[in-house]
N, CA, C and O atoms as a printed pandas DataFrame, in Angstrom:
     atom_number atom_name residue_name chain_id  residue_number  x_coord  y_coord  z_coord
0              1         N          UNK        A               1  -77.338   21.992  -19.713
1              2        CA          UNK        A               1  -76.059   21.118  -20.361
2              3         C          UNK        A               1  -76.232   19.649  -20.579
3              4         O          UNK        A               1  -75.651   19.121  -21.527
4              5         N          UNK        A               2  -76.982   18.954  -19.781
5              6        CA          UNK        A               2  -77.286   17.408  -19.764
6              7         C          UNK        A               2  -78.173   17.130  -21.048
7              8         O          UNK        A               2  -78.086   16.127  -21.757
8              9         N          UNK        A               3  -79.193   18.382  -21.251
9             10        CA          UNK        A               3  -79.981   18.104  -22.366
10            11         C          UNK        A               3  -79.234   18.204  -23.830
11            12         O          UNK        A               3  -79.442   17.565  -24.862
12            13         N          UNK        A               4  -78.199   19.342  -23.506
13            14        CA          UNK        A               4  -77.371   19.442  -24.920
14            15         C          UNK        A               4  -76.641   18.400  -25.174
15            16         O          UNK        A               4  -76.583   18.012  -26.341
16            17         N          UNK        A               5  -75.895   17.688  -24.114
17            18        CA          UNK        A               5  -75.247   16.476  -24.358
18            19         C          UNK        A               5  -75.861   15.231  -24.922
19            20         O          UNK        A               5  -75.320   14.506  -25.757
20            21         N          UNK        A               6  -77.131   15.037  -24.345
21            22        CA          UNK        A               6  -78.088   13.843  -24.950
22            23         C          UNK        A               6  -78.263   14.142  -26.434
23            24         O          UNK        A               6  -78.152   13.225  -27.248
24            25         N          UNK        A               7  -78.540   15.424  -26.829
25            26        CA          UNK        A               7  -78.779   15.635  -28.492
26            27         C          UNK        A               7  -77.646   15.386  -28.916
27            28         O          UNK        A               7  -77.661   14.491  -29.761
28            29         N          UNK        A               8  -76.435   15.889  -28.641
29            30        CA          UNK        A               8  -75.308   15.744  -29.293
30            31         C          UNK        A               8  -75.237   14.281  -29.429
31            32         O          UNK        A               8  -75.120   13.875  -30.586
32            33         N          UNK        A               9  -75.283   13.410  -28.493
33            34        CA          UNK        A               9  -75.013   12.256  -28.586
34            35         C          UNK        A               9  -75.893   11.407  -29.504
35            36         O          UNK        A               9  -75.380   10.455  -30.093
36            37         N          UNK        A              10  -77.279   11.714  -29.672
37            38        CA          UNK        A              10  -78.062   11.171  -30.634
38            39         C          UNK        A              10  -77.782   11.724  -32.065
39            40         O          UNK        A              10  -78.069   11.143  -33.112
40            41         N          UNK        A              11  -77.260   12.769  -31.960
41            42        CA          UNK        A              11  -76.976   13.444  -33.268
42            43         C          UNK        A              11  -75.866   12.725  -33.840
43            44         O          UNK        A              11  -75.801   12.522  -35.053
44            45         N          UNK        A              12  -74.815   12.251  -32.865
45            46        CA          UNK        A              12  -73.628   11.556  -33.603
46            47         C          UNK        A              12  -73.952    9.897  -33.935
47            48         O          UNK        A              12  -73.285    9.242  -34.736
48            49         N          UNK        A              13  -75.055    9.387  -33.190
49            50        CA          UNK        A              13  -75.463    7.936  -33.371
50            51         C          UNK        A              13  -76.295    7.806  -34.524
51            52         O          UNK        A              13  -76.275    6.764  -35.179
52            53         N          UNK        A              14  -77.117    8.891  -34.867
53            54        CA          UNK        A              14  -78.239    8.789  -36.007
54            55         C          UNK        A              14  -77.412    8.118  -37.325
55            56         O          UNK        A              14  -77.942    7.127  -37.829
56            57         N          UNK        A              15  -76.386    8.512  -37.798
57            58        CA          UNK        A              15  -75.629    8.113  -39.170
58            59         C          UNK        A              15  -75.418    6.514  -38.907
59            60         O          UNK        A              15  -75.455    5.798  -39.907
60            61         N          UNK        A              16  -75.236    6.008  -37.855
61            62        CA          UNK        A              16  -74.781    4.668  -37.573
62            63         C          UNK        A              16  -76.023    3.624  -37.389
63            64         O          UNK        A              16  -75.878    2.422  -37.614
64            65         N          UNK        A              17  -77.080    4.114  -37.020
65            66        CA          UNK        A              17  -78.285    3.309  -37.080
66            67         C          UNK        A              17  -79.052    2.950  -38.146
67            68         O          UNK        A              17  -79.516    3.869  -38.821
68            69         N          UNK        A              18  -79.316    1.706  -38.486
69            70        CA          UNK        A              18  -79.956    1.132  -39.726
70            71         C          UNK        A              18  -79.596    1.876  -40.902
71            72         O          UNK        A              18  -80.339    2.612  -41.551
72            73         N          UNK        A              19  -78.153    1.564  -41.157
73            74        CA          UNK        A              19  -77.579    1.825  -42.547
74            75         C          UNK        A              19  -77.857    0.442  -43.404
75            76         O          UNK        A              19  -77.312   -0.658  -43.307
76            77         N          UNK        A              20  -78.829    0.869  -44.214
77            78        CA          UNK        A              20  -79.170   -0.452  -45.191
78            79         C          UNK        A              20  -79.556    0.131  -46.424
79            80         O          UNK        A              20  -79.833    1.330  -46.392
80            81         N          UNK        A              21  -79.634   -0.475  -47.515
81            82        CA          UNK        A              21  -79.914   -0.180  -49.063
82            83         C          UNK        A              21  -81.152   -1.014  -49.465
83            84         O          UNK        A              21  -81.191   -2.122  -48.929
84            85         N          UNK        A              22  -82.178   -0.709  -50.304
85            86        CA          UNK        A              22  -83.162   -1.556  -50.585
86            87         C          UNK        A              22  -82.886   -1.622  -52.063
87            88         O          UNK        A              22  -82.960   -0.645  -52.808
88            89         N          UNK        A              23  -82.551   -2.888  -52.449
89            90        CA          UNK        A              23  -82.236   -3.150  -53.817
90            91         C          UNK        A              23  -83.215   -4.457  -54.172
91            92         O          UNK        A              23  -83.198   -5.514  -53.541
92            93         N          UNK        A              24  -84.030   -4.175  -55.260
93            94        CA          UNK        A              24  -84.853   -5.574  -55.547
94            95         C          UNK        A              24  -84.268   -5.967  -56.963
95            96         O          UNK        A              24  -83.929   -5.052  -57.714
96            97         N          UNK        A              25  -84.144   -7.160  -57.330
97            98        CA          UNK        A              25  -83.655   -7.828  -58.367
98            99         C          UNK        A              25  -84.451   -7.341  -59.558
99           100         O          UNK        A              25  -85.643   -7.517  -59.306
100          101         N          UNK        A              26  -84.292   -6.838  -60.668
101          102        CA          UNK        A              26  -85.002   -6.814  -61.849
102          103         C          UNK        A              26  -84.299   -7.165  -63.077
103          104         O          UNK        A              26  -84.609   -8.285  -63.484
104          105         N          UNK        A              27  -83.609   -6.661  -63.652
105          106        CA          UNK        A              27  -83.012   -6.686  -64.845
106          107         C          UNK        A              27  -82.233   -7.943  -64.663
107          108         O          UNK        A              27  -82.333   -8.813  -65.528
108          109         N          UNK        A              28  -81.258   -8.177  -63.344
109          110        CA          UNK        A              28  -80.395   -8.772  -63.224
110          111         C          UNK        A              28  -80.869  -10.298  -63.059
111          112         O          UNK        A              28  -79.927  -11.089  -63.024
112          113         N          UNK        A              29  -81.784  -10.701  -62.983
113          114        CA          UNK        A              29  -82.582  -11.749  -62.781
114          115         C          UNK        A              29  -82.812  -12.664  -64.037
115          116         O          UNK        A              29  -82.631  -13.880  -64.098
116          117         N          UNK        A              30  -83.339  -11.643  -65.231
117          118        CA          UNK        A              30  -83.692  -12.311  -66.384
118          119         C          UNK        A              30  -82.728  -12.556  -67.390
119          120         O          UNK        A              30  -82.177  -11.582  -67.902
120          121         N          UNK        A              31  -82.383  -13.903  -67.819
121          122        CA          UNK        A              31  -81.461  -14.232  -68.912
122          123         C          UNK        A              31  -81.744  -13.364  -70.267
123          124         O          UNK        A              31  -82.878  -13.103  -70.668
124          125         N          UNK        A              32  -80.613  -12.983  -70.865
125          126        CA          UNK        A              32  -80.854  -12.183  -72.301
126          127         C          UNK        A              32  -80.625  -13.402  -73.336
127          128         O          UNK        A              32  -79.499  -13.886  -73.450
128          129         N          UNK        A              33  -81.618  -13.843  -74.017
129          130        CA          UNK        A              33  -81.469  -15.067  -74.774
130          131         C          UNK        A              33  -81.439  -14.592  -76.302
131          132         O          UNK        A              33  -81.039  -15.416  -77.124
132          133         N          UNK        A              34  -81.788  -13.462  -76.693
133          134        CA          UNK        A              34  -81.781  -12.727  -78.060
134          135         C          UNK        A              34  -80.601  -11.610  -78.326
135          136         O          UNK        A              34  -79.972  -11.131  -77.382
136          137         N          UNK        A              35  -80.423  -11.340  -79.312
137          138        CA          UNK        A              35  -79.635  -10.321  -79.956
138          139         C          UNK        A              35  -80.526   -9.029  -79.627
139          140         O          UNK        A              35  -81.660   -8.878  -80.081
140          141         N          UNK        A              36  -79.725   -7.899  -78.585
141          142        CA          UNK        A              36  -80.239   -6.704  -78.161
142          143         C          UNK        A              36  -79.804   -5.569  -79.246
143          144         O          UNK        A              36  -78.630   -5.423  -79.586
144          145         N          UNK        A              37  -80.734   -4.886  -79.685
145          146        CA          UNK        A              37  -80.354   -3.738  -80.389
146          147         C          UNK        A              37  -80.653   -2.353  -79.535
147          148         O          UNK        A              37  -81.746   -1.790  -79.599
148          149         N          UNK        A              38  -79.825   -1.989  -78.924
149          150        CA          UNK        A              38  -79.841   -0.729  -77.926
150          151         C          UNK        A              38  -79.977    0.230  -78.807
151          152         O          UNK        A              38  -80.367    1.253  -78.244
152          153         N          UNK        A              39  -79.795    0.394  -80.217
153          154        CA          UNK        A              39  -80.101    1.611  -80.791
154          155         C          UNK        A              39  -81.699    1.878  -81.145
155          156         O          UNK        A              39  -82.163    2.914  -81.619
156          157         N          UNK        A              40  -82.340    0.800  -80.829
157          158        CA          UNK        A              40  -83.826    0.981  -80.689
158          159         C          UNK        A              40  -84.204    1.680  -79.472
159          160         O          UNK        A              40  -85.340    2.154  -79.442
160          161         N          UNK        A              41  -83.538    1.807  -78.584
161          162        CA          UNK        A              41  -84.374    2.417  -77.018
162          163         C          UNK        A              41  -84.665    3.881  -77.489
163          164         O          UNK        A              41  -85.573    4.419  -76.855
164          165         N          UNK        A              42  -84.047    4.683  -78.528
165          166        CA          UNK        A              42  -84.342    6.143  -78.484
166          167         C          UNK        A              42  -85.884    6.292  -78.798
167          168         O          UNK        A              42  -86.717    7.031  -78.273
168          169         N          UNK        A              43  -86.033    5.181  -80.015
169          170        CA          UNK        A              43  -87.593    5.305  -80.389
170          171         C          UNK        A              43  -88.676    4.591  -79.762
171          172         O          UNK        A              43  -89.847    4.686  -80.128
172          173         N          UNK        A              44  -88.265    3.871  -78.806
173          174        CA          UNK        A              44  -89.347    3.088  -77.611
174          175         C          UNK        A              44  -89.806    4.243  -76.678
175          176         O          UNK        A              44  -89.242    5.305  -76.418
176          177         N          UNK        A              45  -90.935    3.758  -76.267
177          178        CA          UNK        A              45  -91.479    4.488  -75.191
178          179         C          UNK        A              45  -90.856    4.122  -73.892
179          180         O          UNK        A              45  -90.110    3.144  -73.845
180          181         N          UNK        A              46  -91.087    4.781  -72.913
181          182        CA          UNK        A              46  -90.134    4.724  -71.556
182          183         C          UNK        A              46  -90.870    5.157  -70.233
183          184         O          UNK        A              46  -91.390    6.256  -70.043
184          185         N          UNK        A              47  -90.820    4.046  -69.305
185          186        CA          UNK        A              47  -91.603    4.559  -68.231
186          187         C          UNK        A              47  -90.568    4.424  -66.968
187          188         O          UNK        A              47  -89.665    3.595  -67.072
188          189         N          UNK        A              48  -90.650    5.055  -66.016
189          190        CA          UNK        A              48  -89.854    4.860  -65.008
190          191         C          UNK        A              48  -90.447    4.979  -63.554
191          192         O          UNK        A              48  -91.353    5.779  -63.320
192          193         N          UNK        A              49  -89.834    4.040  -62.438
193          194        CA          UNK        A              49  -90.702    4.209  -61.003
194          195         C          UNK        A              49  -89.389    3.882  -60.047
195          196         O          UNK        A              49  -88.478    3.056  -60.104
196          197         N          UNK        A              50  -89.738    4.899  -59.183
197          198        CA          UNK        A              50  -88.662    4.860  -58.124
198          199         C          UNK        A              50  -89.172    4.725  -56.687
199          200         O          UNK        A              50  -90.323    4.944  -56.307
200          201         N          UNK        A              51  -88.127    4.330  -55.953
201          202        CA          UNK        A              51  -88.420    4.094  -54.300
202          203         C          UNK        A              51  -87.279    5.047  -53.826
203          204         O          UNK        A              51  -86.244    5.204  -54.473
204          205         N          UNK        A              52  -87.540    5.643  -52.697
205          206        CA          UNK        A              52  -86.717    6.708  -52.162
206          207         C          UNK        A              52  -86.798    6.306  -50.669
207          208         O          UNK        A              52  -87.775    5.866  -50.062
208          209         N          UNK        A              53  -85.353    6.595  -50.145
209          210        CA          UNK        A              53  -85.165    6.310  -48.549
210          211         C          UNK        A              53  -84.498    7.646  -48.040
211          212         O          UNK        A              53  -83.731    8.246  -48.793
212          213         N          UNK        A              54  -84.707    8.004  -47.092
213          214        CA          UNK        A              54  -84.129    9.374  -46.220
214          215         C          UNK        A              54  -83.257    8.815  -45.071
215          216         O          UNK        A              54  -83.664    8.049  -44.197
216          217         N          UNK        A              55  -82.005    9.302  -45.191
217          218        CA          UNK        A              55  -80.975    8.846  -44.157
218          219         C          UNK        A              55  -80.861    7.472  -43.778
219          220         O          UNK        A              55  -80.544    7.068  -42.659
220          221         N          UNK        A              56  -81.145    6.762  -44.807
221          222        CA          UNK        A              56  -81.011    5.078  -44.920
222          223         C          UNK        A              56  -82.104    4.733  -43.595
223          224         O          UNK        A              56  -81.889    3.666  -43.021
224          225         N          UNK        A              57  -83.195    5.536  -43.115
225          226        CA          UNK        A              57  -83.918    5.255  -42.073
226          227         C          UNK        A              57  -85.682    5.073  -42.476
227          228         O          UNK        A              57  -86.507    4.177  -42.295
228          229         N          UNK        A              58  -85.709    6.299  -43.044
229          230        CA          UNK        A              58  -87.203    6.575  -43.379
230          231         C          UNK        A              58  -87.585    6.113  -44.805
231          232         O          UNK        A              58  -87.419    6.899  -45.737
232          233         N          UNK        A              59  -87.996    5.106  -44.982
233          234        CA          UNK        A              59  -88.592    4.606  -46.206
234          235         C          UNK        A              59  -88.386    3.184  -46.676
235          236         O          UNK        A              59  -88.521    2.575  -45.614
236          237         N          UNK        A              60  -88.179    2.407  -47.468
237          238        CA          UNK        A              60  -88.578    3.229  -48.660
238          239         C          UNK        A              60  -90.052    3.582  -49.122
239          240         O          UNK        A              60  -91.069    2.924  -48.907
240          241         N          UNK        A              61  -89.918    4.840  -49.842
241          242        CA          UNK        A              61  -91.516    5.077  -50.181
242          243         C          UNK        A              61  -91.402    4.960  -51.779
243          244         O          UNK        A              61  -90.365    5.174  -52.407
244          245         N          UNK        A              62  -92.468    4.637  -52.260
245          246        CA          UNK        A              62  -92.550    4.598  -53.959
246          247         C          UNK        A              62  -92.194    3.143  -54.339
247          248         O          UNK        A              62  -91.388    2.390  -53.792
248          249         N          UNK        A              63  -92.989    2.932  -55.407
249          250        CA          UNK        A              63  -92.662    1.326  -55.968
250          251         C          UNK        A              63  -91.393    1.305  -57.078
251          252         O          UNK        A              63  -91.316    2.000  -58.091
252          253         N          UNK        A              64  -90.625    0.517  -56.696
253          254        CA          UNK        A              64  -89.403    0.289  -57.916
254          255         C          UNK        A              64  -89.714   -1.059  -58.501
255          256         O          UNK        A              64  -89.100   -2.082  -58.198
256          257         N          UNK        A              65  -90.750   -0.995  -59.395
257          258        CA          UNK        A              65  -90.992   -2.427  -60.009
258          259         C          UNK        A              65  -91.315   -2.181  -61.267
259          260         O          UNK        A              65  -91.843   -1.152  -61.688
260          261         N          UNK        A              66  -90.892   -3.456  -62.091
261          262        CA          UNK        A              66  -91.193   -3.190  -63.468
262          263         C          UNK        A              66  -92.820   -3.019  -63.945
263          264         O          UNK        A              66  -93.120   -2.448  -64.994
264          265         N          UNK        A              67  -93.611   -3.478  -63.209
265          266        CA          UNK        A              67  -94.870   -3.179  -63.441
266          267         C          UNK        A              67  -95.342   -1.660  -63.207
267          268         O          UNK        A              67  -96.117   -1.056  -63.948
268          269         N          UNK        A              68  -94.711   -1.129  -61.996
269          270        CA          UNK        A              68  -95.090    0.091  -61.853
270          271         C          UNK        A              68  -94.226    1.108  -62.880
271          272         O          UNK        A              68  -94.657    2.261  -62.896
272          273         N          UNK        A              69  -93.252    0.878  -63.599
273          274        CA          UNK        A              69  -92.536    1.511  -64.727
274          275         C          UNK        A              69  -93.213    1.501  -66.040
275          276         O          UNK        A              69  -93.237    2.401  -66.879
276          277         N          UNK        A              70  -93.767    0.318  -66.077
277          278        CA          UNK        A              70  -94.689    0.154  -67.363
278          279         C          UNK        A              70  -96.050    0.777  -67.234
279          280         O          UNK        A              70  -96.625    1.209  -68.233
280          281         N          UNK        A              71  -96.528    0.833  -66.159
281          282        CA          UNK        A              71  -97.556    1.724  -66.105
282          283         C          UNK        A              71  -97.456    3.034  -66.041
283          284         O          UNK        A              71  -98.450    3.669  -66.393
284          285         N          UNK        A              72  -96.362    3.712  -65.626
285          286        CA          UNK        A              72  -96.160    4.965  -65.733
286          287         C          UNK        A              72  -95.758    5.358  -66.997
287          288         O          UNK        A              72  -95.976    6.481  -67.453
288          289         N          UNK        A              73  -95.159    4.443  -67.595
289          290        CA          UNK        A              73  -94.936    4.985  -69.481
290          291         C          UNK        A              73  -95.908    4.722  -70.027
291          292         O          UNK        A              73  -95.830    4.965  -71.231
292          293         N          UNK        A              74  -97.095    4.209  -69.624
293          294        CA          UNK        A              74  -98.047    3.420  -70.523
294          295         C          UNK        A              74  -97.653    2.243  -71.502
295          296         O          UNK        A              74  -98.225    2.199  -72.591
296          297         N          UNK        A              75  -96.933    1.513  -71.255
297          298        CA          UNK        A              75  -96.478    0.309  -71.847
298          299         C          UNK        A              75  -97.104   -0.888  -71.621
299          300         O          UNK        A              75  -97.159   -1.378  -70.493
300          301         N          UNK        A              76  -97.659   -1.488  -72.751
301          302        CA          UNK        A              76  -98.289   -2.855  -72.947
302          303         C          UNK        A              76  -97.144   -4.089  -73.140
303          304         O          UNK        A              76  -97.444   -5.216  -72.747
304          305         N          UNK        A              77  -95.986   -3.869  -73.682
305          306        CA          UNK        A              77  -94.987   -4.751  -73.775
306          307         C          UNK        A              77  -93.795   -4.150  -73.370
307          308         O          UNK        A              77  -93.434   -3.135  -73.965
308          309         N          UNK        A              78  -93.123   -4.601  -72.460
309          310        CA          UNK        A              78  -91.932   -4.486  -71.978
310          311         C          UNK        A              78  -90.504   -5.130  -72.799
311          312         O          UNK        A              78  -90.254   -6.335  -72.823
312          313         N          UNK        A              79  -90.001   -4.510  -73.180
313          314        CA          UNK        A              79  -88.565   -5.208  -74.044
314          315         C          UNK        A              79  -87.477   -4.920  -73.349
315          316         O          UNK        A              79  -86.843   -5.931  -73.049
316          317         N          UNK        A              80  -87.059   -4.010  -73.010
317          318        CA          UNK        A              80  -85.867   -3.907  -72.051
318          319         C          UNK        A              80  -86.173   -3.308  -70.484
319          320         O          UNK        A              80  -87.088   -2.512  -70.279
320          321         N          UNK        A              81  -85.426   -3.723  -69.593
321          322        CA          UNK        A              81  -85.120   -3.250  -68.507
322          323         C          UNK        A              81  -84.015   -2.749  -67.792
323          324         O          UNK        A              81  -83.035   -3.474  -67.618
324          325         N          UNK        A              82  -84.054   -1.483  -67.315
325          326        CA          UNK        A              82  -82.596   -1.091  -66.772
326          327         C          UNK        A              82  -83.031   -0.668  -65.192
327          328         O          UNK        A              82  -84.206   -0.607  -64.829
328          329         N          UNK        A              83  -81.923   -0.400  -64.357
329          330        CA          UNK        A              83  -82.028    0.036  -63.081
330          331         C          UNK        A              83  -81.106    1.268  -62.879
331          332         O          UNK        A              83  -80.242    1.424  -63.742
332          333         N          UNK        A              84  -81.160    2.091  -61.950
333          334        CA          UNK        A              84  -80.542    3.313  -61.550
334          335         C          UNK        A              84  -80.490    3.373  -60.227
335          336         O          UNK        A              84  -81.553    3.245  -59.619
336          337         N          UNK        A              85  -79.223    3.584  -59.464
337          338        CA          UNK        A              85  -79.210    3.760  -57.898
338          339         C          UNK        A              85  -78.431    4.927  -57.790
339          340         O          UNK        A              85  -77.329    5.002  -58.334
340          341         N          UNK        A              86  -78.960    5.922  -57.073
341          342        CA          UNK        A              86  -78.444    7.287  -56.584
342          343         C          UNK        A              86  -78.341    7.370  -55.234
343          344         O          UNK        A              86  -79.325    7.243  -54.505
344          345         N          UNK        A              87  -77.127    7.592  -54.787
345          346        CA          UNK        A              87  -76.686    7.496  -53.064
346          347         C          UNK        A              87  -76.169    8.848  -52.962
347          348         O          UNK        A              87  -75.071    9.147  -53.431
348          349         N          UNK        A              88  -76.988    9.747  -52.312
349          350        CA          UNK        A              88  -76.346   11.118  -51.637
350          351         C          UNK        A              88  -76.256   10.655  -50.399
351          352         O          UNK        A              88  -76.552    9.506  -50.073
352          353         N          UNK        A              89  -75.730   11.768  -49.447
353          354        CA          UNK        A              89  -75.469   11.518  -48.089
354          355         C          UNK        A              89  -76.946   11.503  -47.334
355          356         O          UNK        A              89  -77.161   10.584  -46.544
356          357         N          UNK        A              90  -77.979   12.519  -47.568
357          358        CA          UNK        A              90  -79.191   12.403  -46.851
358          359         C          UNK        A              90  -80.365   11.419  -47.864
359          360         O          UNK        A              90  -81.268   10.835  -47.267
360          361         N          UNK        A              91  -80.274   11.316  -49.207
361          362        CA          UNK        A              91  -81.286   10.692  -49.810
362          363         C          UNK        A              91  -80.545    9.551  -50.839
363          364         O          UNK        A              91  -79.456    9.691  -51.396
364          365         N          UNK        A              92  -81.465    8.378  -50.922
365          366        CA          UNK        A              92  -81.145    7.499  -51.777
366          367         C          UNK        A              92  -82.120    6.946  -52.488
367          368         O          UNK        A              92  -83.055    6.535  -51.800
368          369         N          UNK        A              93  -82.232    6.771  -53.830
369          370        CA          UNK        A              93  -83.302    6.679  -54.815
370          371         C          UNK        A              93  -82.874    5.347  -55.570
371          372         O          UNK        A              93  -81.713    5.257  -55.970
372          373         N          UNK        A              94  -83.783    4.301  -55.778
373          374        CA          UNK        A              94  -83.413    3.362  -56.500
374          375         C          UNK        A              94  -84.829    3.300  -57.884
375          376         O          UNK        A              94  -86.036    3.103  -57.741
376          377         N          UNK        A              95  -84.143    3.519  -58.946
377          378        CA          UNK        A              95  -85.163    3.560  -60.332
378          379         C          UNK        A              95  -85.221    2.580  -60.889
379          380         O          UNK        A              95  -84.120    2.067  -61.087
380          381         N          UNK        A              96  -86.381    1.848  -61.400
381          382        CA          UNK        A              96  -86.402    0.852  -62.610
382          383         C          UNK        A              96  -87.187    1.643  -63.778
383          384         O          UNK        A              96  -88.188    2.348  -63.653
384          385         N          UNK        A              97  -86.534    1.367  -64.830
385          386        CA          UNK        A              97  -86.801    2.083  -66.141
386          387         C          UNK        A              97  -87.100    1.143  -67.023
387          388         O          UNK        A              97  -86.151    0.378  -67.193
388          389         N          UNK        A              98  -88.109    0.875  -67.701
389          390        CA          UNK        A              98  -88.759   -0.004  -68.622
390          391         C          UNK        A              98  -88.847    0.764  -70.030
391          392         O          UNK        A              98  -89.176    1.928  -70.260
392          393         N          UNK        A              99  -88.483   -0.173  -70.818
393          394        CA          UNK        A              99  -88.547    0.362  -72.385
394          395         C          UNK        A              99  -89.569   -0.738  -73.061
395          396         O          UNK        A              99  -89.643   -1.904  -72.673
396          397         N          UNK        A             100  -90.375   -0.155  -74.176
397          398        CA          UNK        A             100  -91.298   -1.349  -74.753
398          399         C          UNK        A             100  -92.052   -0.316  -75.784
399          400         O          UNK        A             100  -91.705    0.777  -76.231
400          401         N          UNK        A             101  -93.301   -1.168  -75.986
401          402        CA          UNK        A             101  -94.601   -0.414  -76.676
402          403         C          UNK        A             101  -95.674   -0.402  -76.101
403          404         O          UNK        A             101  -96.643    0.158  -76.613
C-alpha cells in the first residue's frame, strides 16, 4: 500500500516538474528590409529541422536551426525563414523552415 501511494504521488507531481519550452529566435530577430513575394515560396526549395521534447522534461533532441534546415533542404542561399511550434500533451516540437535556392 505504501509503495502504491508513493507511485501515485510521483505520478501526480510529474506533470508539474520542469515545465518549460525551448524557443530559439530565428526569423523574429532579422529585420525585413525588402518587399517579400510569398508567391515564390511554392517554387523554392525547402528545408526543415526540428527539436522535440517529451513531457517538457526529456529533450530537446534535434537541431532546430537555420543552418540545419538549410542543410536538410540542400540550400545554398536562404531567402525566407519560418518556424512552427506544435504542443501536444506528451510531445512538444519546434521546427525551423528555410526556403531558398
